[in-house]
C-alpha positions as CSV (number, residue, x, y, z in Angstrom):
1,D,-26.5,-43.7,-67.7
2,G,-29.5,-44.5,-65.5
3,G,-28.3,-42.1,-62.8
4,I,-27.3,-44.7,-60.2
5,V,-24.5,-43.4,-58.0
6,D,-22.3,-45.5,-55.7
7,E,-20.3,-43.7,-52.9
8,E,-17.6,-44.8,-50.4
9,N,-16.0,-42.8,-47.6
10,V,-12.2,-43.3,-47.2
11,D,-10.1,-42.0,-44.2
12,F,-6.4,-41.5,-44.6
13,I,-3.6,-39.5,-43.0
14,V,-1.5,-36.9,-44.9
15,D,2.0,-36.4,-43.5
16,S,4.3,-34.5,-45.8
17,K,6.6,-33.2,-43.2
18,D,9.8,-35.3,-42.6
19,P,10.7,-36.3,-39.0
20,R,13.7,-34.4,-37.5
21,I,16.1,-35.6,-34.8
22,S,17.5,-32.5,-33.2
23,K,19.7,-33.8,-30.3
24,T,21.4,-36.9,-29.0
25,E,23.4,-37.7,-25.9
26,P,26.1,-38.5,-25.0
27,R,27.7,-36.3,-27.6
28,R,31.3,-37.2,-26.7
29,G,33.3,-38.7,-23.9
30,F,31.9,-41.8,-22.1
31,A,28.8,-43.9,-22.2
32,S,27.4,-46.2,-19.5
33,G,24.3,-47.4,-21.3
34,L,22.1,-44.4,-20.9
35,F,21.1,-42.6,-24.1
36,Y,19.0,-39.6,-24.8
37,V,17.3,-38.2,-28.0
38,E,15.0,-35.3,-28.9
39,F,13.0,-35.2,-32.1
40,T,10.1,-33.3,-33.8
41,E,7.4,-35.4,-35.5
42,D,3.6,-35.3,-35.4
43,N,3.1,-39.0,-36.1
44,P,6.1,-41.0,-34.9
45,Q,5.9,-44.7,-35.7
46,E,9.3,-46.2,-34.7
47,L,12.5,-45.0,-33.0
48,I,15.5,-47.3,-33.0
49,L,18.9,-46.9,-31.3
50,Y,21.8,-48.5,-33.2
51,Y,24.9,-49.1,-31.2
52,G,28.1,-51.1,-30.7
53,N,30.8,-52.4,-33.1
54,S,28.9,-55.5,-34.2
55,I,26.0,-53.1,-34.7
56,R,23.1,-53.9,-32.3
57,N,19.7,-52.2,-32.2
58,H,17.2,-51.3,-29.5
59,S,13.6,-50.2,-30.3
60,L,12.3,-47.5,-27.9
61,D,8.8,-47.6,-26.6
62,I,7.7,-44.1,-27.6
63,E,4.7,-44.0,-25.3
64,S,6.7,-45.0,-22.1
65,E,10.2,-43.8,-22.8
66,C,9.4,-40.4,-24.4
67,N,7.7,-37.3,-23.1
68,L,6.1,-34.7,-25.4
69,D,7.2,-31.2,-24.5
70,R,5.1,-28.8,-26.7
71,A,6.0,-30.0,-30.2
72,R,9.2,-31.9,-29.2
73,Y,9.6,-35.4,-28.0
74,K,12.3,-36.1,-25.3
75,C,13.3,-39.7,-24.9
76,Q,15.7,-41.6,-22.6
77,T,16.6,-45.3,-22.8
78,Q,19.0,-47.7,-21.2
79,V,20.9,-50.6,-22.9
80,D,23.4,-53.1,-21.7
81,L,26.9,-52.1,-22.8
82,S,28.8,-54.6,-20.6
83,D,30.1,-56.4,-23.7
84,F,31.8,-53.2,-24.9
85,D,33.3,-52.1,-21.5
86,G,36.6,-50.2,-22.2
87,Q,36.0,-50.0,-26.0
88,E,35.0,-47.2,-28.3
89,I,31.6,-47.7,-30.0
90,S,29.4,-45.8,-32.5
91,Y,25.7,-45.1,-32.0
92,W,22.9,-43.3,-33.8
93,F,19.1,-43.1,-33.8
94,E,16.7,-43.7,-36.7
95,L,13.2,-42.2,-36.6
96,T,10.3,-43.4,-38.9
97,D,6.9,-41.7,-39.1
98,I,3.6,-43.2,-39.9
99,V,4.0,-42.8,-43.7
100,D,7.6,-44.2,-43.7
101,N,9.5,-40.9,-43.8
102,K,12.8,-41.3,-42.0
103,D,15.5,-39.3,-40.3
104,S,18.8,-40.6,-38.8
105,S,21.1,-38.8,-36.4
106,R,24.8,-38.3,-37.1
107,P,26.8,-41.3,-35.7
108,N,28.7,-40.4,-32.5
109,K,31.7,-42.2,-31.1
110,V,32.0,-42.7,-27.4
111,M,34.1,-44.8,-25.0
112,V,32.2,-47.3,-22.9
113,D,32.7,-47.2,-19.1
114,Y,30.2,-49.7,-17.7
115,T,32.1,-50.4,-14.4
116,P,31.3,-48.2,-11.3
117,P,34.1,-46.9,-9.2
118,E,35.5,-49.3,-6.6
119,I,36.0,-48.1,-3.0
120,N,39.1,-50.0,-1.7
121,S,38.9,-48.3,1.7
122,F,37.3,-45.4,3.5
123,S,38.2,-43.9,6.8
124,H,37.7,-40.7,8.8
125,E,39.4,-38.9,11.7
126,I,37.7,-36.4,14.0
127,D,39.7,-33.5,15.6
128,R,37.3,-31.4,17.5
129,R,35.0,-29.9,14.8
130,R,37.3,-30.9,11.9
131,V,36.8,-34.2,10.2
132,T,39.3,-35.7,7.7
133,F,37.9,-38.1,5.1
134,I,40.2,-40.5,3.3
135,F,39.0,-42.5,0.3
136,D,41.1,-45.0,-1.6
137,I,39.4,-45.3,-5.0
138,T,40.0,-47.4,-8.1
139,E,38.6,-45.7,-11.2
140,T,40.3,-44.8,-14.5
141,N,37.7,-42.2,-15.5
142,F,37.2,-40.5,-12.1
143,D,34.9,-37.5,-12.0
144,E,34.2,-36.4,-8.4
145,I,33.1,-37.3,-4.9
146,N,30.2,-35.4,-3.4
147,Y,28.2,-35.7,-0.2
148,I,24.9,-34.7,1.4
149,D,24.5,-34.1,5.2
150,Y,21.0,-35.2,5.9
151,S,21.2,-33.7,9.4
152,D,21.3,-30.2,7.9
153,T,18.2,-28.0,8.1
154,K,18.3,-27.8,4.2
155,P,20.4,-30.8,3.0
156,R,22.2,-30.1,-0.3
157,E,24.9,-31.7,-2.4
158,R,28.4,-30.5,-1.7
159,R,31.6,-31.4,-3.6
160,L,34.3,-33.2,-1.6
161,C,37.0,-34.1,-4.2
162,S,37.3,-33.4,-7.9
163,R,40.6,-35.3,-8.5
164,L,42.5,-38.2,-7.0
165,R,46.2,-38.4,-6.1
166,D,47.4,-41.9,-6.7
167,G,43.9,-43.1,-6.2
168,I,43.5,-41.2,-2.9
169,C,41.1,-38.4,-1.9
170,E,42.0,-36.9,1.5
171,I,40.3,-33.8,2.6
172,R,39.3,-32.0,5.8
173,K,35.9,-30.4,6.5
174,T,34.6,-28.4,9.5
175,F,31.2,-29.4,10.9
176,S,28.9,-27.9,13.5
177,R,28.3,-29.6,16.9
178,G,25.8,-32.4,16.9
179,E,25.1,-35.6,15.0
180,H,25.8,-35.7,11.2
181,N,24.4,-38.2,8.7
182,L,26.4,-38.2,5.5
183,T,26.0,-40.0,2.2
184,F,28.9,-39.9,-0.2
185,T,28.6,-40.5,-3.9
186,I,31.6,-41.4,-6.0
187,L,31.1,-40.7,-9.7
188,D,33.0,-41.5,-12.9
189,E,32.7,-39.5,-16.2
190,A,30.2,-42.0,-17.6
191,G,27.8,-41.4,-14.8
192,N,28.4,-44.7,-13.0
193,S,28.4,-44.2,-9.2
194,V,28.8,-46.0,-5.9
195,Q,27.8,-44.7,-2.4
196,E,29.1,-44.8,1.1
197,S,27.4,-43.6,4.3
198,L,28.7,-42.3,7.6
199,V,27.2,-41.1,10.8
200,F,29.3,-39.2,13.4
201,T,28.9,-36.8,16.3
202,I,30.8,-33.6,16.9
203,L,30.9,-32.8,20.7
């Protein structure tokens, strides 16, 4: 009544828009431990990956494992799936914003392939300009063998084999005269890989 006024300034954040997870990978097939997620949210607070059969969780570091592309975050993380090798697991992401709004992705089921392909033997035979490569591979979920010739003027990846016959990839390629420096990459469907190198000279 005496006209005395007391004031206080208060800062707060208004966030009425729910977070939205738009994409997760792998969607199907195989997983080696690498997971990917995209989401839209102005104020992300926490992003958790739930995975496995005895459900485990992994908190992503949004600052270091995510990149902001315009209004969308794109995140990639790696977890150890060695305990689930050869098993089917479920996984999903849960995103929480700064005012505790949440969104969860749909659970996906994938087979775990944590073991890279095994090269039992590798040999080659040179006949003038033709070179025969012979790989003996152990891999249940084989994808392909590709190679890069670093002696080329513009080295690029080329496919060598897309299937195995009784574990064997045998194929012949023609090369130009001179030294060739090849690196082979053997891949499975989960993205696991192993490499083999070879240097030879065509006279």
